[in-house]
N, C-alpha and C positions, 0 to 999 in steps of 0.2 A: 887789798883784793885786786887782783890783776883783771883788768877789762880789756878784753880783746876786740879786735876790729869787728869780728862777726857779731859780737854782742852790741856794739854799737850800731851796726848796720840793721840789725833786727829791730831794735828799739825805734829807730827813727822810721822804718818802714811802717811799723804799727802807728806810729804818730802821724804819718803822711795819711795812711788808710783811714783813721778816725777823723782826720780833719776833711778829708774827701767825702766822707760819708754825712758829715755835718753840713758839707757845703751842698752836696746833692740833695739833702732832706730839705735844706733852706730853699734851694731851687725848685724842688717838686711843690713845696708849699705855694711859692709864688705862682709857679705855672698853673696848679690846680685850685689854687684859691682856698685851700681847706687845710686843715692839719692833721686830719685822720687819713694816714696813708697806707697803713698796713694793719691786719687784724691784732697784731701783738701790741700796736701802739695804743689800742683803746678797745678791749674785746667786748665790752658791753655795748658801745656805740656801733661797733661793727657788726654785732649780731642783729641789731635793729635795721641796719642798712641792707644786710643780706635778705631779711624778710621783705623789706620794700622792693628790693630788687627782684625777688621772686615774683611779686604780684605785677610788677613791671614786665617781667619776661611773660607771664601769663597773659597779660593784657596785649602784649605784642603778638603772642600766638592768637588769640581772639581777633585781632585785628586783622592779622594776616587771613584767617578763616573767612572773617567778614569782607575783606577785600576780594578774596576768590569767590565768596557766594555773591557779592555785587556783581562781579564780571559776569557770573553764569545767569544771575536773574536779569541783568541788563540785556544780555544776549536773547534771553527768553522773552523779555518785554518787546524787543525789536523785532523778533519772529512773529509775535502775536499781533504787534501793530500792522505788519505786513498781512497777516491773516485777516485782520479786521477790515483793512482797506479792500482785500480782495472780495470778501464776502459781501461787503457794502456795494461794491462796484457790480457785482453778479446780480444782487437784487435790484438795485436802483437804475443801472444802465442797461442790463440785459433782460431780466425778467420782466419788467415793466414795459421795456420797448417792445419786447416779444408779444406781449398782450394787446398792444395796440392794433387796432382794427386795419391800419394802413399797411401793416406788414404782410407780406406774401410768402409763399414757400422758398423763394429764392433768398429774400432778405433774412428770413428766419435761420436758414442754413449758414449764412455768413455770421449771424450772431452766435450761432452755436459753435462755430470755429473758435470764437474768442473765448467762450465758456470753457471749452476743452482746455484752452491755455491756462485759464484760472485754476481748472481742477488740478493739471498737472503742477502748477506753482503751488497750490495747497498742499499737495502731497510732498513737494520739496521742503515746504515749511515744516511739515510733520516730521520730516527726516533731518531737519537741521542739527548740526553738530558743533561742539565746542572743544577744540584741540582733540577730535578723534571721538568724543564721547556725545552720544545722541541725547539731545536735550529732552525729548518727550517719550522716551523709551521706558520710563519708571526707573527701577533699580537696575534694569538690564541695559545699562548704557553702552555695552558694546554690540547691541543687536539692533540693526535697522528696523525701526518700529512699524513702518507701513510699506507694503508692497503689493502688487496686484498678483494673485496666485491662481494658477489654473486648478479647477475642480477635477478631482479623479475618482472614478469608480472602478475598481478592479478586483480581482480574485472572485468574480461572481459564480457562484455554484448552487444548483438547484438541488437542495438536500433531499427533498420528497415532493410528491404530488405531480401536477401537470407540468409538461414541458411548454415552452412557447412564451412563458412569462419572462418579461425583461425588466431590469433595473436600469433607469436612464436618469441623466442629469436633469435637474429642473430648478427653476429660480427659487430662492427661499423667500418667503413671505416677509414683507418688510418688518412686521411687528412679532415675528417669531425668531427663535433661536436656531441658527444652522448647528447641524451636527458637528461635534468634536470629531477630530480625526480618530479612527479606530475601526474595529470590526463590529458588523451589525448583522441581524437576522431578521427578515420580515416574513411573518406568518399569516398566509391568506387562507381563511376558512369559510366554508359554506355555512351559512346559518341554519341551524337544525329546523327542519319544518317548512323552510322557505323555498319559494319557487323561483327567486332571482337575487336573492341579498347575499352578499360576502362580508366578512369581517377582516379587518387589517390591523395587525399588530406589530409593532417594532420593539425588538429587544436589544440591548447592548451586549457587548462581550461578557458582562458579568450576568446576564439573565434578567436583568432589570428591564421594565418597560419603559419605553421612551415617548414622552408627549408629541403628538403630530396634531396637525389640524383636523377638525372634526368633519369637514364635508368636501375636502378637496377643491375648495374654492376660496380665492384670495379676497378677504375683506378689509384688508389693511387701511385703505383709503376711507373707509366708511365707519362701520361699528367695531372695527378689530375682529381678529380671528378668534374663535373659541376653539380651545384644544381639549383633546381628549387621549386616552391610551389605547383606545379600541374604536377605530373607525367602521361604521356600517354604511355600505354604499351598494347601489344597485348594480349588478353584473351585466356588462355589455361587451361582447367581443371585440377585442382590440381597443377598449377604451383606455385612456392614461388617467390614473389616479394620482394626483399631486398631493404628497403628504406635507407639504409646506416648509420642510426642514432641509431642503436641498436636493431631493431626489424624488423620483416618481416611479411608478409600476405601470407597464403596459402590459395588459391583460392579453392572455393568448386568444387566438381567433377560434376556438372551439365553443360550441354552445354550452350553456350553464349545465344541461343535463350530463355533459361528458367531462365537465371541468371537476377536477378531483382536488382542488386546492392547491397550495404550493408553499414550501418554506425554503427560503432563498437567502444564502449568506453573501456578504460582500464586504469590501474595505472601502472605506469612505475617506477621502481627503477634501476638506473644504476649500472653497476658492470661488473664481470668477468674479471677484469683486476686490476691492481695497480692503486688506486685513491688517489687523494690529497684532503685532508679535513682541511688543513689549509687555510689561506687568503693571500692576496697579500699586506698586510700592513707592513710597516716598524716600527722598534723599534728603537727610537732616544736616546741617552743620551747626557746631556748637560756637557760638558767637559771644558767650558770656557764662558766668558761673552757673545761671539758672536760666539761661537763654538759647533756645535752638530755633533756627530758622528752616523752613522747608525750602529747599532749592528749587524743586521741579514741580510742574504740573504733568501728569501723564498725558500720554496721547488720547487715552479713553476720556479723561476730565475734559480735554479741550475739543477734540474733533469727533466723538462718538457719544451715544447715549449711555447713561448710566443705569444702574439697576437698584431698585429699593432693597434695603437690607433693614431687618429688624433684630434687635438684641434684646435678651432678657436681663432684667435688673438684678435677678437672683444670682448668688455666687455660691457653688456647691463644691465640696472638698471631699477627699478621702484621706483619711489620716493627715489632714491638714493641707494636703496638695490638691490643687485644682483637678476636677474630674476630667476623664478623657471618655472616648467613645467606649473603650472596653469596660468602664465601670460599671459594677452591678448596681441596681438601685438599692438592694437591702443593705449594701456596704456604705452608702454614701453618710458622711457624718450628720449626726445629730437629726435625723428626719424620722426614723423609728416608725417606718409605715408597715402596714400589713400586706401580705403576699396577696391578698383580694384587693388592695386599693388600685386606684386608677388615675389617670390623668385625662381629663376631657378637653379636647382641642376644638375650637371654633374659629371661624374667620373667613375671609373671602379671598378669591384667586386674583389674578392681574386685571381681570375685567370687572372685578366686584361681585362675582357670583359666589353665593355660599358654597363651602366645601362640604362634600359628603352627602349631597342631595342625589336624588335619582334624575337622571336626564335621559330623555327619550328623543331621537331625531327621526323626522319623516325620512322615508327611504329614498324619495325622489323630490324634485322640485315642485313647488306649487304652481297649478295652472291658474293663472289670474282670471282667465275668461270661463267664468261659470254660468253664462247665459242659457246654455243648453243642457247643463250637468242635471242629472237627476238628483233627487234628495239624498239618495244613499252616496253618490259620488262627492256631494259637497258636504258630507257629515263624517263625525268621528265619535266615538264612544271613548270618554275618559273615565277611567277607574282609579280611585285612591280610597283605600280603607273601605268601609262600606258605601261610599258614594259611587254611582255609575250614572254619568249624564251624557246625553246625545247631544252634540254641539252641531247645529245645522246652519251652515252660512247661507246667505242671501243668494239667490239666482241673479247673479249679475257679473259684470266685469269689474273687477278690482284694480285700482290703480298701481299698487306695488304690495310687495310681500308685508310691509309694515302696516298697511291697512287690513291685511287679512289676519295678522297678529292681533291687532287692535280688536277687530270683531271677535275673535276667539275669547279674548279675555274679557270683553264686555258681555258676551254670551254665557259664560261660566256662572253657575248660581253664585249667591252671595256666600254660602258655605263653602263651596269648592274653591273658589278664587283666593281663599285665604291659604289654601295649600298647594295649589298648582298655577303656575303661570306660564304663558307662552312668549317665546322670543323669537326674532328673526335671526336666522343663521344663513347668510346669504339668501338663496332662494328656496332654503329649507326652513321648516319649522321645528324648533326646539322646545319641547314641553318638559318643564322641571318642577320638582316639588320645592316647597319652601322650608321643609323639615328634612334634618339628616338622620342617619342611623342606619344599623345593620338590618334592620327589618322593615325599612321603607321600601314600598313598592308602588310603581307607577304603570297602568295599562292603557294601552290605547287599542282600539279596534277601528278598522277601516275597510272599504270595499274594494272590490276590482275597479280598477280605473280611477281610483280615488283622486279627487282634484287637489287634495290637501297634501298628497305625497305619501299618504299613509296606505299604500296599496298592499292589500292582504289577499292574494287569490286563493290561498289554502285556509284562510279563515283561522289562523293561529294567533293572530293578535300580536302585538308588539309589548314587551315588558323591559322595564329598567329597574334597578335596585340602588338603594343609598349604601352609602359605607358608614361603618362605625366609627364614631368620633372618640370612642374611648380606648385609651392605651392601658391595658392591665400590666402592672409591674411584676406579676407572677402568674396565678391562676388565669387561663385564658381559654378553657375548653367550653365553646358553645356551639351550637348547632346554627347551620345556615338554611337558607331556603332550599326546598326540595329542587333537585336538578331536573326533575321531569314535569311536574305540574306547578312548580313555582310556589308551592304553598308555604306558609309560615311555619317554623317549627313548634309555634304554640297554637294549637288547636284544641278546643273543647267541645265535646258532643254530649248533648243532653236529649235522652230519647223519651218517647212516650209523653209528651207534654201536650197538655190541653187544659182549657179552662179560661175564665175571665178574671180580669184584676190579678194577673199573676205578678209575683215580685220577682224581678230578676236583680241579683247582686253581681256587679263586676268589680273586683278588686275593692270591695267594700262601698261602691257607690250603688245607689238603689234606684230602680226605675220600674215602671209597672206597664205590662202590656196584657193584651188578651189574644188568644188564638182565634183565627177567623175561619170561615167555611171552606176555605182552599189553602193550598200551599202559598200562592202568591199574596193573598190578603194576611196571612200570618206572618209572612215575610215583611210586608209592608209595615205592618203593626209593630214589629220588633224594632225595625229600623226608625220609624218615627219615635219610638221610646228612647233608642240610643240617642237619637239626634237631639232630643231635649236635654239631655245630660252632657252634650258635647262628647260622646263616645262613639259617634259613627265614623269619625275619621280614623279611629283605631281597630274597629270591627268590622268584618265583612260576615254577613249573614246568609246562611244557606240553609234551606228547609226543604225536607223530604217528608214522606210518610213514616210513622213511627214503627218500629218493629212489632209491637203488640197493638197500641192505640195512639191516637193522637198524632204529634208530629215529632219528627227526628230534627233537632236544631243542632246546626254545626256552626260555632263561633270561631273565626280565624283572628288571632290578635296580631295587628300590623303596626307600622309606623312609630316604632319605639327602637331604642337602641339596647344592645345586649348588656348584661351584668348580671353580677351575684344578687342585686337587690331587684331584679325584674322577675315578676311572675305573672300568671294569668289565672284568676280564681273567679269561678263562676258558679252561681247557684240559683235555682228557681224554687220559690215556694208558692203554695196555693194561697188562697184569699184567707185560709185560716193559719197561715204560716207553718203549714206542713211542708217539709222538705220534699220536692218532687224529683230534683236531680242536682248533682253537684260534680265539678270536675275542676282540676288543677294542674297547671303544667308550669314548667320553668325552661328557660332556653339552654339549660346545662346540658352538655354533651353526653352521649352513652357511655364514654370511658371514665366519667366522673367516679372517684375524686382524683384523677390523674393531675399530677402537678411537676413540671420539669425544673422548678427553681427560678429564683429571681432573673428577670431579663435585664439586658444590658442598656446603657445609654444609646448606643448604637443601634439597637431595636428600636428605641423611640424615635431616633432620627429618622430611621427609615420608614416608620410608621407615619411620621408628618409628611414626608415626601410621597409616599403612596396616597395619603388622603388629599393632597394637592395635585394628583394626577402627575407626580414628578415633575411639576413645574418650578419647584423650589429646590434649593440646596439647604439642607439643614446640617449644622455641624457645631461644634463645641469649640469656643475660643476662651482660653484662660478661665475655664469653670463656668462659663456662662453660654446659653443657648443664642445660636445665631441662625436666621432663616433669611436666605436670600432669594429674590425673585429671579429666576433665570431668563425671564423676558425683560428686556431693557425698556427704557423710555418710561412715559407716564404710567404709574402703576396704582391700583386700589388694593393691594396685598394687605391683608390684616391677618393677624393672629392673636388668639386670647387662650391662655391655659386656666383651666379650673382643676386643681389638684383635690381629689376627693378627701384624703387624709382621714379617713372613718376610723382607721385603727382596728377594723373588725376583719378578722379572718374569715376563710370560708368553712361552712360546716362539713366536718368529715363524714363520710359514709353515705348520708341521705341527701339526695340533690332536691328534694322536695321540701327542704327546710330553707327558709329565706330569713335573713338578718338585714335589718335596716338600721338607720341612725348614725351616730357618731359616738364613739366611746370616749367618756368624759372622765374616767378614773385616772387616778395619779400614778399608778404603777402598772408595768406589764403583768399580764396574768394569763391563766387558762381556765376557761370555765368548763365543767364537766356536766353534762346534759343526761339524765335518766327519766325515763317513763315507766312508771308503774301501772300497767294496763288493769290490774285487778282492782285498785284502788283509784284509778283514773287521777294520778298525782304526776305532775312534771317537777322534777328537782333539779335545782342548778347549784352546783357547789364549786368552790375553789379552794384547793389546799386544804380540805376538811372542813371549811366554813361554809355555811350555806348562803347563797347569794339570793335564792328566791325559792319558794315552794308554793305551787299553784295547785290547789284542789280543784277536783271537777273539771279538769283541763279540757278533756275531749268534748265534755257536755256542754261548757260555756265558752270556751276560748280557742277550740281549733278553728282553723281556717279564718282566723282573726288576728290582726296584729296586737301582740301583748307586750307591754313595756316591762322589761327586766330591770330596769334601774341602770344607772351610769351612762344614760343615753342610747341604750341598745333595746331594739325590738325584736321579737321573734314572731314568725307566721309558720305554722306547721299543717300541711295538708293531713286532714283527718284521716284519710285511707292509709297513710303511712305511719299511724300512730300504733306502735306494738311494742311489747316489752323488750324487744330486740333493739328499740330505738334508743341506742347509747352512742353518744358521739362527744367530742370535745372541739371547743372554740377557743383559738388564741387571739388575744386582744393586746394592743399596743398603745401605750400612752403617749399623749402629747405629739402625735403624728404631725410632721411638719415638712413635708417636701414642698419646694418652692423653687419655680424657676423665674418668678417675678413678672412684671409687666413688660410686655414686648413692645419696645419703643423703636421708631424709625431713627436710626443713625446714619441713613444714607438714603435720600429718595431718588427714585426713578425719574430722571428728567433728561433735558437736553435731546439733541437729535444728531444724526450722522451727517455730518458736514459734507463728508464725500459723496455720499448717497444722494443728497438733495441737489448737488452740483451736477452729478450724474444724470439725474432725472431732468434736471432744467436742460442740459445739453441733449438728451434724448428728445425731450419735448419740442425744442426749438428745431433740431435736425429733421424730425418727422412732421413739423408743422402742426403740433397740437397745442393749440392756445388754451381751449377750455377742455377739461377733462371729459371723457366719454368714449363713444364708438363712432368711428369715422365711416363715411359712406363708402361701399365697394367700388372698387375701380372697375373698368371695363374688363371683359374677358381677354386675357393676354394673347391667346393663340387665335388670330383672325382666321386661319385656315378652317378651323373646326365650326366656328360660329355657333357656339353653345346658345341655346335660346331660352334657357330656364334663368330668369333673372334672379339674382341673390338679394336677399335682404338680411339686415342684422338689426336685432332687437335686444332688449334687455337693459341693464345698468352694469356698467364696467365699474369694479369696486377695488381693484388692485392699485398698489403704489408703485407705478412703473409706466414706462412709455414705450411701445413696440409697434412694428408692423407685421402683420400676420399674412401668410400666404395660405391661400385655401386652393388645394388642387384636387381635382377629381381623380380617383384611383380606379383602376381597372377591378372590375369585380366578377368572378368566376370566368376569367378570361374573355368578358364582354367589355369592349371598349366604347361602344356608343349605347348610351344609356337614356331612359326616360323617367322623369319623376312627375307622376300622377296625383291629381287630387284625390281625396278621399273618395271612393266611388259609393253612391246611395242608390236605393231603390224605393219608391214611394207608391203607396196605395191609399185608396180612400180608407178613413177610419170607420169601423163598424159603428152603427147606431142601434142595431137590434141585436141584444144579447140573449134571446130567448133560446137560441140554439148554439152549439159549439162551433167556434171558428176554427176551419180545418184547412191547414195549407203546408207547403214545403218551403223551406229557407235553403237556398242553394249558394254555395260559397266556393268560388274559384280561387285556390291559392296555388302558390309555387309546387305543392305536393300533390295537387290534383283537385278535383271537383268532390265537395262534401256537402251532405244534404241532412237536413234535420225536419222531421214532420212533426207538426204541432196541432193538438186538438184541445183548444182552450175554452174552458166554461168560465165565464166571468159575468159580473152583474153591471160594470160599466166600463168606460174607456180607461180609466185611471188603473182599475184592476187588471184590465187586460196588458196594459204596457208593463206594469210591475211584474206580471207573471212572466212575461217574455224576458225582461231585462235580469231577472232572477235565474234564468235558464243556464245550466252549466255549459251549454253549447256556445251561447252568446258570451257568456263570461270568458271561456277558453280563447275564444277568437277575437275578443274586444269589439264584438258587434254590439251596437245599442239601437234600440227603438224609440223614437221620440214622437209625441203627438203634437200636432200644430193646430191649435184651435181655430186659428183665424181662418184657415182653408181647409179645415177638417181633413187632414192628411196624417198618414203616419210614414215617417221616413225611417228606413233601415240604414244605419250607418255601418258601412264595412269595417270601419275601425283604422284602415290604413289605404294608402294608394297602391298597394301591391295585391289587393284582394277585391275581386269582383263579387256582386251579390245580386240575387234576383229571387222573386217570390212568385210561386204558382200555387193556384188553389186546387183543392181536392173534391170540393163538391159545389153544387149549385149555389147555395146559400152563401158560401164564403166568396164564391166568384160574384154574386150580386153585391155583396157588402164591400169587397175590395175593388171590383172594376165596373159595377153597375151593370152587369149583364150576366145572367145565370150561365150563359154558354161559355165564358171565358175560364174553362177549367183547363189545367195543363197549359196555360198561355203566358208567355213573356211580353211585356210591353216595352217599347223603347222608352228611354227617359227623357227623350225631347223629340221634336218634329225632326223628321228625315229631311236631309238637304236634296232638293230636286235636281238642282244644277252642279253636277260633279265635274265639270269641265275644268275647273282650277285645281282638282285634287292633284297633289304632286306625284302620284303613282297612276300607272296605267289602269289598274284595277283597285276596287275597294274589296277588302277581304271580310268576310263574316264567318266566325267560328261557332259551330253548332256542337253541343255537348249532348250525348245521349245518356241513357239510364246508367250505364256502366262508367259515365265520365270520359268516354272516349272523344277525341277531337275529330270534327268533320268540317273541312273548310271549302267554302264556295267563294268564287270571285265575281263580283259585278263590275261590269265596265264602267271606267269613270268618264261620263260624258254628260251631256245637258238632257235630262229627261223632260218630257212635255207636262207630266202630270204625276201625282202621287200613284196613280193606277199603273202608268207604264213601268214606273220603278218597281212597284210590286209584282208586276208580271215579270220583269227581268230576274228578280230574285226567286220568285216560284219556279221559273224555268231551271234554274241552276240547282235548286232544290231537288226537283224531280230528276234532273239529270244525274244526280249523284245519290239517288234512291234515299233520300233523307224525308222521314215521314213527318213533315213539317207543313203546315199550311199558313200562307201569309195573309194577313188582313191588315186594316187600317183603321184607325179613329182619327178622322182628320187627316193631317200630314204625319201622324204618329204610327209607325210601323207596329204591327200585333202579330207574333208567330205562336202558332198553337200545335204543340207536338201530340203525336200518338203512338202507340206501339211502343217500340224501343226507345222512342223519343218523349214518352209521356213525362218523364222527369227533365224537363227541358231547361237549358241554360244557353244564352247567346252571348257572344262577345264580339265586339267591333274593333274600331281603331281608337287611338288615344283621343281624338277629338270627338268621338262619337258623331261621326258625319252622318250615320244612318240611324242614330238614336241610341246605339248600344256602344258602351264604352269598353276599353281594353285597360287592364291594370298596367300599371308601370312597374319599373325596377327599383330594387334598393339601390341606393346611390352612396358610395363612401367618399368621404372627404377627408383628406389628410391636412391637418392646420399646423404650420411651423412658424417660427420667427424668422423673418427674412433676415435681420441684421446678424443673429446668432446661430441660426439652424436648429435652435431647441424644438424638439417636438412638443406642441401644445396639447393636441388630442387627435384621435382618429375617430370620427363619428359616423354612423350610418342612418342614412334618412330613407324613409319609406313612403312619405306623403308630402305633397306640395302644399304650400300655403300654411304649414306648421312650422314653429320654431324649435329648435333643438339645441340643448346645452352643449356649449362648447368649452368655455372655461371661464373663471372669475366674472360671472354674471353676464358673459356675452352669449347670445343665442343666435343661431344661423338657420335660415330657411331660403327656399326657392319657389317662386312661381312655378307652374308645371311647364315642362318643356325639356328639350333634348340637353344632355350634358355629355361631354367627351373626355375620355381618359386622358390625362396629363394636361389638359386644360387647367387654367387658374386665374384667380384674382387676388387682389390685396385689399387689405383695409387697416386702418390703425386703431389701436386701442391705447388709452393712457389716462392717467390721472391729471396729465396737462401742466401747462405753465401756471395757471391760476392756483393749483393745488400746492405747488412749491412756494409760492410767495410768503404765506405765513410761516412756512418751515423755514425759509431763509431769514426771515425777521428773527425766528428763535435762535437760528444759528450765528446770527449777528450779536444777538443778546448774550449767548453763551461764551462766544469769543470776548465780548466786552467784559462779562463778569470775570473770565480768566485775567484779562488785562487789569482789572481792578484788584483782584487778589495779588497779582505779580507786583503791581504799583505799591500796595500796601506793604508788602514784603521788602520792595526796594527802599521805600521811604524809612522802615523800621531799620534796615541794614545801615542805610546812611546815618542814622540818628546813633546807631551803635558804634561805627567808626569814629563819628566826631567824639562821641563820649569816651572811647578808648584813647583818642589823641589827647583830649583834655585831661583824662585821667593819668595818662602817662606823664604828661608835662607837670602836672601837679605833683604828682608823687616823685618825680625827679627832684623837684624844689623841695619836697618833704624830706626826702632821703638825704638831700645835701644839707639842708639847713637845721632840720630838727632830730632826724633819727640817725643817719649814717655819719655826721662829721660836725666840727666847729668852724664856722667861718674865721679867718685870720684877719688881722690888721695888716693890710697890705704895706703901709708905710713901714711898719715894724718888721714885717717878714723881708721887705727888700733890704732894710738896714742890717737885719740879721744875716741875709745873704751876702751882703757886700762884707760884713766883718768875717764871714766864713771863708769868703773868696780869699781876703786878705790873710787870714791865718793860714789857710792852705798854701798861699804863694809863699809866705814866710817860711812855713815849714820846709817847703820845696827848697827854698834858698838855703836855708840853714843846713838842711841834709846834703845839700851839693857841696857847701863848704866843708862840711864834716867829712865827707867821704872822698875828698880830694887826697890821693895818697902820695906821701913823699918818700925820699930815700931813707929819711930818718924813722919814718912809721915802719919801713921795711926792715930796717936795722933793729928796731925794736922788738 
C-alpha cells in the first residue's frame, strides 16, 4: 500500500496532540494537586463535588448577606450610641442643672440653646442613612422618616347653622392621637331642653365618629385624658373648645338663645411638631437556611411611643382560606352557629375604664369653695335603676377636685356604690356606672348654680346610657330607650293592686310586699321588697292611683343588655295565691320577626370600634382578630370575647316567646311548635317525631321556663297563647364560633423622645423649673395704668410649657372698663314670723331695673331663706339670699359684679324686721358709712343715680370736698334732690345714708360709684380677655369676666381672676404655664432606657450576625477540604505526578523531534 506524505503528516500530528494532552493533564494534576480535572474523568465524584460546591456557593451568598447586614446593623448601632449619649447628656447635664435653684432665667436660656442643638442632632440621627437608604424609616427606606411639618386647616365651610363659628389650630394633647390627614365634619348641637349646653361631635369622611377629649381640658400630665365621641360643654359666646386632637372650635359671639348650632366641614393636615413618615415594617435578611435577621428598628420603635396590640388565638377560615372583613358569619367553616347567636364583648379602654358603661359629665367645673353654698347648691340626686340618692357635700372649702370626688364616692350608699362611681376629669366630675349594656341608664339632678357643676336651670336633669356589649351575628331587631322620656322599652303595668303580704314575681324571683296608706308608702314598700332580693338595681318603681281601686304600679326594667333571651315577666298574687295582675314584655322590635341575614366580620369589627368609642382599630390579620389601641404609650386596653354558641334560633312570628339555654343535640334540626287551646296542650315535633308534649300547659306552665330537652328551655307569655300560636325554631348542633383569647402581642410603652426634648427646651427657655402656673407679670402698657391686679389659680395639668399673653379686649366699643366685686345688700334677719314678710327686691342690670315683690309666710328663718332661694326670679338672675347667724343678717348676693341689688320694704312690720324702724318703708340704706372728706376724690363731683318706679335714671352731682359732718353732706344731697324734683328724702343712721322715696320714687333704687364713696355702689363692666401663646400665637381662649375676686376657667386647669379695678383695652400681662423641667426628668429617664433597649436589641443582632459570618467562613473552608479530599477528587502522589509529568514532557519532546525529522522534505521525496 502506498503511504503518502499527507498520511504521515496527519498521523504524526495526532501523536503530537495526544502527547501534548498527556503532558497537559500531568501538568494540571501537579498544579492542582488532584487527579479529577473534568466531569468525564470521574462522573460520580464530580457529581459529589458539584453538590458540595452548590452548598459553598449558597454559604457565600449567605455570608454576603450577613456582611451587608452587619454593615447596616453596625451603622444602626453607631447612630443609637450617639442617640444614647445625647439623651443621657440632656438628662444628666441639662435637666438636672436646670432644676438647680442656683439657676436663673438667663442661665436657663443658655442651657435651652444647648438642648435645642441636642434636639436637632437627635432628629438628624433619626434621619440617618446608609448608601441613601434611611436606617429608621421601616420598609420605606427611600422616605425621610422625620420632619417638622406645618399644620394646615383649609377648605372650611359652614354647612348649616350659625355663622361666626371658627375652626382653629390647637395643640394636640400629649396622650391623644392627632387627626390623620383628611376631611372632617364637626357638628355642634344645642342639647334638647338645656338653657346653656351644647354637644360637639366629630365625623370623618366616612361618617364615622372620631374620638375627642371629654372636657376640652388637657390632663395629660396628671390622670390622663378621658375621651368620648360626644363632648357636652357649657356654651359661652366666643369660647374656645379644644377637642384635644389638633384643632379647636371658637364659638360665635351670639347669645345661646340666638345660637342655632353649626355643622362645619374642613380639611386637616397634621403638623406643628416632628412627625414620623416611615412605616412600622421590618426589613429581614436571609443569613442561613433557616435563619433570618431583622436589619432595622423603625423610628417609631426607637424614638416614639408604641401602641398596645391584642391578637386573638382563634383562626377562622372560609373554604379553608383565612377569613376577611367581608366574610359572612354563617359562612365560616365549622362554626355552625344560629342566626340568633351573639358575641359578648367586654374589656377596658386605654385608661382602664370598662367599655359600654353609662358616663355622665358635669356641665361645668366644680366650685371648690362651698362655704356659703346652700344645701341644694352642693347636692346632686343620682338615679340608677330603682335607686335615687341625694348626695349632699359638706359646707366647706375643698382642697381639690379629687377630694370632692372622694367625698361623693364615700357618701354613696353601700348599695349604690356597687353600681356608680365618681371620677375626676380635670375640674369636672364624671359619674359612670360599673355595669354595661343597652338598657343601662344613669341620671343626675342638680340645682341652679350647682357647685358640683350639674347646673340644671330648666330642671330637665342629666341622663346617660350604656352601650350593648352583644354583637348579634344575625337577628338584631331590638328597641331602644324612648327618645322623649328616656324610658326603657320594657315596662310592665299592674293596675288595681292593694292588700297585705302580696307576692310579687319578677322573672321567677319571688318577693313580698304590702300596699300602704298612700302612694309614697306603697312605693317605698315595693322598693324595699325588691332591694331584699337584689332587684332594685334593675327595676324603677312608679306608683299612682289605680284606675278602679288600689294602686297602679309601673315597673321599668333597666340595667340589662338586649337579647333574644331577655324578658321582663311580672305577676302579683294575693295572700291566697290568686292572681291580681300579670305583664310580660321583651325588648324585641315592632318589626319582629324581620331578619336581614348574616352579618359580616366587618360589621363585628365596627361594633368593637364603636363600643370602644372608636379609640381602637379592629381588623383581621390572616384569619385572626387584631385590636390596636389608637392611643400610644402606657395602655390598660383589654378585650375579652364570650361567644354564646347556643345554637338556638329565634322564634318566628311571636315575639313574646323566649328560648334560653344551649342546644346539646347532635344534629341540626327544626322544631315545630303548636298550641292546642281547646285541650291546653303544647306539642313540639321534628320531622314527624314528637320532641315533647306538655298537657295543661297554660294552666301549669305558662309564664314559666319549661325544659324541652336537649338543653333548650321555653317561656311563653300566657296572654299570647292561642290556637294561632304555631311557629318553628331552627337549632344548630355543636356551635363553635371562637376567636380565641385576646393576648398582648405588642405593649404600649416608650415615650416620644423628640417631644420630651422639646418640652425640656421650652421649660428651660421659659424658666419653668417646677411645673405649675407662673406669677402674672406687671401690666405691659404703663400709659394705661390698669389697676385691677390679676391672679391665677387652679392646677395646670397639661404636658407642655408655654407663656400666655392675657390681653384686655374692647367690649361694645368701650375701652376703659371696670371689674367690680359681686354687689350685695344686707338687712336684719326677721325674728318674728307671725306676719308675712313683704318687700321688694330691685335688680339693676344692663337691660334696666327689674323688681320683684315678695310676700312670704314662713315659720322660721330657714324656711324663709329656702323660699327665697327657690324663687324663679332669683334663680333666673343668679341671686342668692344667705343667712349669717353670727350677726343675724340676711345678705342678698347679686350674683355678679355687673348687677346692683337693693331691698325696700312695703309695710311697717317688714320695715321693723329688716331695718329696726317701722318708718323705713320704701327706703334704701347705704351699704357702708359715707365718706365725709371727699377732697381726695379723683373727680370734681360725686354722682348719685336715682331710679324711679319706671326704672328711669336721675342723676345728681355732689361736690367733692371736705364736709364737716354727715349732716352737712346729707343737706348737700337733699338740696340736689330737691333741685332736680326728685321725691326722695335723705336721712342717716350714724354715718350711713338712708334714702326714702315717695310718689313716683316709691320703688326706689340708688347707685353710686365703683368704690361706694357715699355708701352706694355702682355695678362694673363685663371684661373680655383674649389669652394666646406668646411663642406660637395659638389662641388659647377668650373669656368674659363679670365679677372681681372670682376665678374663671381659661384652659387646662388654669383659672384667671382680678381684684376689682380698672382695665384698659389692649393692655396685657403674661404668665407661664408648664409641666416644667421636673416632669421631664422621669420621661428622659424612660427615653434613655428605651434607646438603651434598642441598643441591646441591635447588639444582640450584631453578635448573632458576627457568629453567622464566622460560621460561614469555617463552613466554607471545611467544605472546600471535604470537596477536595472526600467528595470531589482524589489527591495524587506528587512525586509520582511529577515523574509522570517529566515522562510526558520527554515523550512530547521526543515526538516533536521525531516528527520534525520525518517531515523534512528532500528532492527524493518530491520525486517519489
